[in-house]
C-alpha positions as CSV (number, residue, x, y, z in Angstrom):
1,M,87.9,261.4,-131.7
2,E,88.0,258.4,-129.4
3,P,85.4,255.6,-129.8
4,I,82.3,256.2,-127.7
5,R,82.6,252.9,-125.9
6,K,86.1,253.7,-124.7
7,I,84.9,257.0,-123.3
8,R,82.1,255.4,-121.5
9,N,84.4,252.8,-120.0
10,I,86.6,255.4,-118.3
11,E,84.2,258.2,-117.5
12,Y,83.2,256.8,-114.1
13,L,86.8,257.6,-112.9
14,N,86.4,261.3,-113.7
15,G,84.7,262.3,-110.4
16,P,81.0,262.9,-109.7
17,M,78.7,262.8,-112.7
18,S,75.0,263.7,-112.9
19,R,72.7,261.6,-110.7
20,V,71.2,260.0,-113.8
21,A,74.7,259.1,-115.1
22,E,75.7,257.7,-111.7
23,L,72.6,255.6,-111.6
24,R,73.1,254.4,-115.1
25,F,76.7,253.5,-114.2
26,V,75.6,251.5,-111.1
27,W,73.1,249.6,-113.2
28,D,75.7,248.9,-115.9
29,V,78.1,247.5,-113.2
30,F,75.3,245.4,-111.7
31,W,74.3,243.9,-115.1
32,D,77.9,243.2,-116.0
33,L,78.5,241.3,-112.7
34,F,75.1,239.5,-112.9
35,N,75.9,238.4,-116.4
36,G,79.2,236.9,-115.1
37,I,77.5,235.1,-112.2
38,R,74.7,233.6,-114.3
39,N,77.2,232.3,-116.9
40,M,79.6,230.8,-114.4
41,Y,77.2,229.5,-111.7
42,F,77.2,225.9,-112.9
43,V,80.8,225.5,-114.2
44,G,81.7,223.5,-111.1
45,P,84.7,224.0,-108.7
46,C,87.4,225.9,-110.5
47,V,91.1,226.5,-110.3
48,T,92.1,229.8,-111.8
49,I,95.3,230.2,-113.7
50,F,96.7,233.7,-114.1
51,G,99.5,234.8,-116.5
52,S,100.6,236.9,-119.4
53,A,98.6,237.2,-122.7
54,R,101.9,237.8,-124.6
55,F,103.5,234.3,-124.6
56,A,103.5,232.4,-127.9
57,P,102.7,228.6,-128.0
58,E,106.4,227.7,-128.3
59,N,107.3,229.6,-125.1
60,P,108.4,227.4,-122.3
61,F,105.9,229.1,-119.9
62,Y,103.1,228.4,-122.3
63,L,104.0,224.7,-122.5
64,K,104.3,224.4,-118.8
65,A,101.0,226.2,-118.1
66,Q,99.3,223.7,-120.5
67,E,100.8,220.8,-118.6
68,V,99.9,222.1,-115.1
69,A,96.4,222.9,-116.2
70,G,96.0,219.4,-117.6
71,E,97.1,217.8,-114.4
72,I,94.8,220.0,-112.3
73,A,91.8,219.2,-114.7
74,K,92.5,215.5,-114.0
75,L,91.6,216.2,-110.4
76,G,88.1,217.1,-111.4
77,F,88.5,220.9,-111.4
78,T,87.3,223.2,-114.1
79,I,90.2,225.4,-115.4
80,M,89.2,229.1,-115.4
81,T,91.3,231.8,-117.0
82,G,90.9,235.3,-118.3
83,G,89.9,233.8,-121.6
84,G,92.5,235.4,-123.7
85,P,95.8,234.3,-125.5
86,G,99.1,233.4,-124.0
87,I,99.1,231.6,-120.6
88,M,95.3,231.8,-120.5
89,E,95.1,230.0,-123.8
90,A,97.7,227.5,-122.7
91,A,95.8,226.6,-119.5
92,N,92.4,226.3,-121.3
93,R,94.1,224.1,-124.0
94,G,95.7,221.9,-121.4
95,A,92.3,221.3,-119.8
96,Q,90.6,220.4,-123.1
97,L,93.4,218.0,-124.1
98,V,92.7,215.8,-121.1
99,G,89.0,216.0,-121.4
100,G,88.5,218.5,-118.6
101,K,86.3,221.6,-118.5
102,S,87.6,224.9,-119.6
103,V,86.1,228.3,-119.1
104,G,87.1,231.9,-119.5
105,C,86.2,235.3,-118.2
106,N,87.1,237.6,-121.1
107,I,87.5,241.4,-120.8
108,E,86.2,243.9,-123.4
109,L,89.1,246.2,-124.4
110,P,89.4,249.1,-126.9
111,Q,91.9,246.9,-128.7
112,E,89.7,243.8,-128.7
113,Q,90.8,240.7,-126.7
114,F,89.0,237.8,-128.3
115,P,88.2,234.6,-126.4
116,N,90.8,231.8,-127.2
117,P,89.6,228.8,-129.1
118,Y,90.0,226.3,-126.2
119,L,86.9,227.4,-124.1
120,D,83.8,225.3,-123.4
121,R,82.1,228.4,-122.0
122,W,83.1,232.0,-121.6
123,V,81.6,235.4,-120.7
124,N,82.6,238.8,-121.9
125,M,82.8,241.5,-119.2
126,K,83.2,245.3,-119.3
127,Y,84.7,246.1,-116.0
128,F,88.0,244.7,-114.6
129,F,86.8,244.8,-111.0
130,N,83.8,242.6,-111.9
131,R,86.0,240.3,-113.9
132,K,88.4,239.8,-111.0
133,T,85.4,239.0,-108.8
134,I,84.3,236.2,-111.1
135,L,87.8,234.8,-111.5
136,I,88.2,234.5,-107.7
137,K,84.6,233.8,-106.7
138,Y,84.3,230.3,-108.2
139,S,87.9,229.2,-107.6
140,Y,89.5,227.0,-104.9
141,A,93.1,227.5,-105.9
142,F,95.1,230.0,-107.9
143,V,98.2,229.4,-110.0
144,V,100.2,232.5,-110.9
145,F,102.4,232.2,-114.0
146,P,104.7,234.9,-115.3
147,G,102.8,238.0,-116.3
148,G,102.6,241.7,-116.2
149,F,100.5,244.4,-114.4
150,G,97.2,242.4,-114.7
151,T,98.7,239.2,-113.4
152,M,100.3,241.0,-110.4
153,D,97.0,242.8,-109.8
154,E,95.1,239.4,-109.7
155,F,97.8,237.8,-107.5
156,F,97.7,240.6,-104.9
157,E,93.9,240.8,-105.0
158,A,93.7,237.1,-104.0
159,M,96.4,237.6,-101.3
160,T,94.6,240.6,-99.8
161,L,91.3,238.8,-99.7
162,I,92.9,235.8,-97.9
163,Q,94.9,238.1,-95.6
164,T,91.8,240.0,-94.5
165,G,89.6,237.0,-94.1
166,K,87.3,237.8,-97.0
167,L,88.3,234.6,-98.7
168,T,89.0,231.1,-97.3
169,H,92.7,230.3,-97.3
170,F,92.9,228.3,-100.5
171,P,96.2,227.5,-102.2
172,I,98.1,230.1,-104.1
173,I,101.0,228.9,-106.2
174,I,103.6,231.0,-108.0
175,Y,105.3,229.3,-110.9
176,G,108.6,230.6,-112.2
177,K,111.2,231.0,-109.5
178,D,113.7,232.9,-111.7
179,Y,111.1,235.2,-113.2
180,H,109.6,236.1,-109.8
181,K,113.0,236.4,-108.1
182,E,112.7,240.2,-107.5
183,L,109.1,239.9,-106.5
184,L,110.0,237.3,-103.8
185,E,112.8,239.5,-102.6
186,F,110.4,242.4,-102.3
187,L,108.0,240.3,-100.3
188,D,110.9,239.4,-98.0
189,A,111.6,243.1,-97.6
190,M,108.0,243.8,-96.7
191,E,108.2,241.1,-94.0
192,K,111.5,242.6,-92.8
193,H,109.9,246.0,-92.4
194,Q,106.8,244.4,-90.8
195,T,104.3,245.7,-93.4
196,I,103.3,242.1,-93.7
197,S,103.6,239.3,-91.1
198,P,105.5,236.0,-91.4
199,I,102.2,234.2,-91.8
200,D,101.3,236.4,-94.7
201,R,104.6,235.5,-96.4
202,S,103.7,231.8,-96.0
203,M,100.3,232.1,-97.7
204,F,101.6,230.9,-101.0
205,L,103.8,228.2,-102.5
206,V,106.6,228.9,-104.9
207,S,107.3,225.9,-107.1
208,D,108.4,224.9,-110.6
209,N,107.6,221.2,-109.9
210,V,104.4,220.0,-111.4
211,D,103.9,217.1,-108.9
212,E,104.5,219.4,-105.9
213,I,101.9,221.9,-107.3
214,I,99.3,219.1,-107.8
215,N,99.8,217.6,-104.4
216,H,99.7,221.1,-102.8
217,I,96.2,221.6,-104.3
218,K,95.0,218.1,-103.8
219,N,95.9,217.8,-100.2
220,N,94.6,221.3,-99.1
221,Y,92.3,221.0,-96.1
222,N,90.1,223.8,-97.1
223,I,89.5,222.5,-100.6
224,K,88.3,219.1,-99.2
225,N,85.8,220.8,-96.8
226,Q,84.4,223.4,-99.3
227,L,83.7,221.3,-102.5
228,S,80.6,219.5,-101.3
229,P,78.0,222.2,-102.1
230,F,78.8,221.8,-105.8
231,N,77.6,218.2,-105.7
232,R,74.2,219.4,-104.5
233,T,73.6,222.3,-106.9
234,R,71.4,221.6,-109.9
235,P,69.9,223.9,-112.6
236,I,66.4,225.1,-112.1
237,K,64.5,224.6,-115.4
238,W,61.9,227.3,-115.0
239,L,64.8,229.8,-114.6
240,F,66.2,228.6,-117.9
241,E,69.4,227.6,-116.2
242,K,71.8,225.3,-118.0
243,A,74.5,223.2,-116.4
């Protein structure tokens, strides 16, 4: 028999439930998202780094993610990841090594994904769609390292939100030209068949050069105009908020 938690996590996809069960599900979703918001509200302006959980510390992509995250943290950004191992761990580690802030938005899975040891703060979330909201909501740039289904899901989510005007046009960077060769060819085919426009194809930078990545983030017009609200936000003591 499957664990009860696993059944509860997937039952909302099985069509209509009882009215009480639907209401319970909506409340569960609300509380999951609210928990993420309250935990990440004061972490400061973030850059989110996406990538595979399967790369070991000696992997070249792990080492490069650690380097890129460290350089971004030096700009004053908090490094946000999915909180797990692999590229996520590398990015959080890179931020801590240079004295930067490092946070994670972990996902509860039937096969547990534990928060990596390089996090100053993290939150555990039940629903992937809530987790993606948190990963994007507080970020001003996105760096996509090699990864699998989850990484592609997060990349196209950010692209769709920018394309449809739901998100300010913040930088998206793809690292790993060789790894993403077929993906880039597919995007070229989409443009050729006019399922995306040329301006959509130009919404992201593909680069394996750390200096180019850092300058692309640092010099982005939208970042410069959007960061000021964080300088005015302070915790409210009577709400038991903590910076």
